[in-house]
C-alpha positions, 0 to 999 in steps of 0.5 A: 500500500502507498505510505500515508505520508505520500499523500492522495492518489490522482490520475493523469492522462497522456498520449504516451510514447506510442500515441495511444492514450496512457493513464497513470496514477500518481501520488501527492509526493509526486506533485510535491516534487513537481512543484519543487522542480517548477520552483527550481526552474523559475529560480534558475531562470532568474524569474521575479515571482512577484510579477504576472505569469501568463500561459496559453495552453490546454485547460480542463475547463476550456470554456472558462479560459476561452477568449476574450477573457481567459482566467485570472488567478491570485497566484502562479499555481496551487501549492507554491511554497511562497507567495507569488504574483497573479497568473493569467491563462488563455486556452490554446484554441484562441486564434493567433491574432486573438492571443496577441490581443489578449496578451496586450490586455493581460500584460504578463511578464512571463509567457508559457506556451507550446513552441508552435504557438510561440513561433506563430505568435511572434511572427504575427507580432513582427508582421503586424508591428505589435509590441508586447513590452510587458513580456520579459521571458518566455517559457516553452513546454510539451514540444521540441523547441527549435532554434528558430523559435528562440530567434523569432521570440528575441526578434519580436519581444526581445525575450529569451526562451527557457525550455524544460523537458517533462511528461505527464507520466514521469514529471520533470526530466530536465531543466534548461541550464542557467548558463546555456541552452543545454537541458540538465537531467534532474537526478533528484527526480528521475534516473535517465538512460540514453540507449542506442538500438543495441541497448548500449548507453550512449556517450556525448554526441550520440543520439539515444532512445530515452529511458526514464525511471521516476524515483518517487511515484510509489502509487504506480512505479514506472521502471525503465519507462520508454518516454518515446523521444530521441535525444542527443547526449551532451558532455559537461554542463556550461554551468558546472553542475554535475548533471547528465546533459541533453544537448537537444531533444530530437522528438518522438521515436514514432516519427522515425522514418522507414525509407523505401530502401529499408533504411531508417532515418530520423529527419531533422527539422531544425532551421528548415524554414530559416529565411521563410518568415512568411511561413507561419506553420508547417506539417509534413505528411507521408501520404504514400511510400515515396510521397510527402505532402508539406502543409503550409500556413503562409502569408503569401504562397511560395514562389516556384523557386522557394518551393524548389529550395524547400523540396531540395531541403526536404529530400536532404533532411529525409535522405531520400528523393521523395515526391513533394507536394505543397498544399496551403491551409488557413490552419493546421489542426493540433493533436487531441492532446493540444500538441502540434505534430511536425510529422505524420505518417499514413504509411508506417 
């Protein structure tokens, strides 16, 4: 039985490592560690917790947090060990222009959201000449943070982006290093392994499948849980802390591509739209064995030359001469979890 000192049991739901829904039982002690790592994240970032924290994310009560009002609370979250400023939250189903208008009224000093939302929002502000001077720092969550998202947030709001890595099932796994963009595994919360296809532990510079054992959830212990992400292992941390280092998270193992020649490959989408600031959003769909569709949300259609450049880049990133089709959309839907998927396969 769960020790009484570990608190009450509650359930969380996740898309899991395979995309199939997962239900996990967690204890009050797990929630306490979640709050502790959240506080460490804010302290490492140098956040002033007396100021206003804003978030655009999925809410259980979507109607209550919907545009134009969102919801406002007196604190950054329940259970914080000390007083904080207020928080304001908007459900992520608001349109990009509505998000920008809401932020101009709510005036948060910190903004938390998905990288895909942050990128679209920052590009919208740049295109429309919208200034949001209250925003001092940006926090990202739930999706892979690409370098171009950091860049466009700097351009739009002169705000740095701080990342963390967590899952509903395991809690926090890693926080961004205070001195760099590295992610540092939190050893007080999890035991993490990074394994190659043969099961060998990866060294610095190698990419491995992430395996995590949470250390405090006795309500439903997860032993060597396959998170479902690939990550590049780092060497020493820039801040000098003796933690395991993640140089970058590449994304979901289920997005591994099996090429028509039988080889497997994990495409790298980082900086793929460098120089394409008129592209607001993209998604790549594998429609057939040798055919990819690139869905685009744009401010103007691509020229033939631009489509040609993207075709070359996609073939280079996928390491195969796929047939590429470009389609244009007003909006690309998110997954039921609220996350945005860069790649979907209808073949594998």
